[in-house]
N, C-alpha and C positions, 0 to 999 in steps of 0.2 A: 352496410353493417354498422350500426352505432354501438357506442359502449354498452347501450341498454340490451341490445340483441345477442351479446354474448352469453355462451351456455355457463350455467352455474359453475361447472366444474373448472371452466377456463377462468371466470372472473374470480373464484377462490384461489387458483393457483397463481394466477397474476397479482392479485392483492398480497398473498402470502409472500411472495418474491419481492415485492417491493417494500412489504414492512421488513423483511429480514435485511436487505439491503441497506435500508434507511437506518435500522437499528444499528447494525455493524459499524456503519459510517458515524452515526452518534456515538458509539464506544469508541471509536477511534479519535473523535474530538474531544471527548470527555478525558481520555488518556493524555492527549496533547496537552489539556489545560491542568491536570492535575500532577504530571511527573515534573520533577524538579531540574533535572540536568538536561542540557542541550543535547547530550549525547541518547538519553532515554527517550527524549521527545521524538527523537527520528524513528522510533519504532512504531508509535502508536498510529500514525496516520497509514502505514502499511495496511491496516486491516480494512480500513475504509476503502483505500484505492485499490485492492484486489478483490476481496470477498463482497464485499459493499457494491462496488461497480458492477461486479460479475453478475450478481443478484438482479439489480436494476436493469442491466443490459438483457439478461434472460426474459425479464418481465416484459420489456419493450419488444423483443424479438416475438414473443409468444401473442401479445396484443396486434401488433401489425400484421403478423402473419395470419391470424384469424380473421381480422378485418379484411385483410386483401385477398384472402382465398389462396396465396401462394407464400412459399417461405421465404421471409425476409431475412438477409444476414448483412445489411448494410451497419448493423450496430457491432458486429465483430470487429470491424475498423477502428471503432472507437474504443473496444475493449483492449484490443493488440495495442494500439497507442498508449493508452493508460498503463498497461501492463509492462510494457518498455521503457517508458520516459519515468515512471516512478522509481524504479531502483537505481537508474541513472543519477536523477536529481538528488536523491539521498545520498548517494555514495559521493557526489560533489559537495552538497552540504557539509557532511561529516569531515571530508579532507580540508574543506575552507576552514572549518571550525577547529580542527586540529592544528592547521597550519599557523592560525591565529593564536591559540593557547600557547604553542610552542614558543612563538615570537614574542608573546607577553610574558614568559617565563613561569606561566602557571602550572606546565607540566613539562617533563623530559621528553626531549625527541624519541621516538620508537626506534630502538637500535642504539641508543647511546648510553646504557646502563652497562656497567661492567660484566663481562662474560656473555651479554646477548649475543655477540657473534657465533658461539659456540653452543648455543642454546641452553645456557645454565650457568651455574656458580662453579665453574671447572676453573683451575687455574691452568696456565699454559704449561706445555711439557718442559720437564727440565733439560 
């Protein structure tokens, strides 16, 4: 079965999933370019990495399942890998940037402001 032998409903579904996934990835890339702060830029690629990748993986699963005649689940491994590694990498990048900014004196270390140990601007008990 070639790509030309797909039923119309399947071709439309697969094409829609690929377009949705690539559009979400493009929106994430444009957000990465347009946002000014590094910390803001951390959030933009998450859209493409989660929903964008998920839609393309669903399209791939549908195409190869219809072509092979059996349910293909290999792409789920890729999706799980992306979904697990993206938040971890984002957290590591954010902590590295925070450490750099504190070392350069650009921002105060979290928890170093007066009253931060008590959760607010409360004075110590007399």
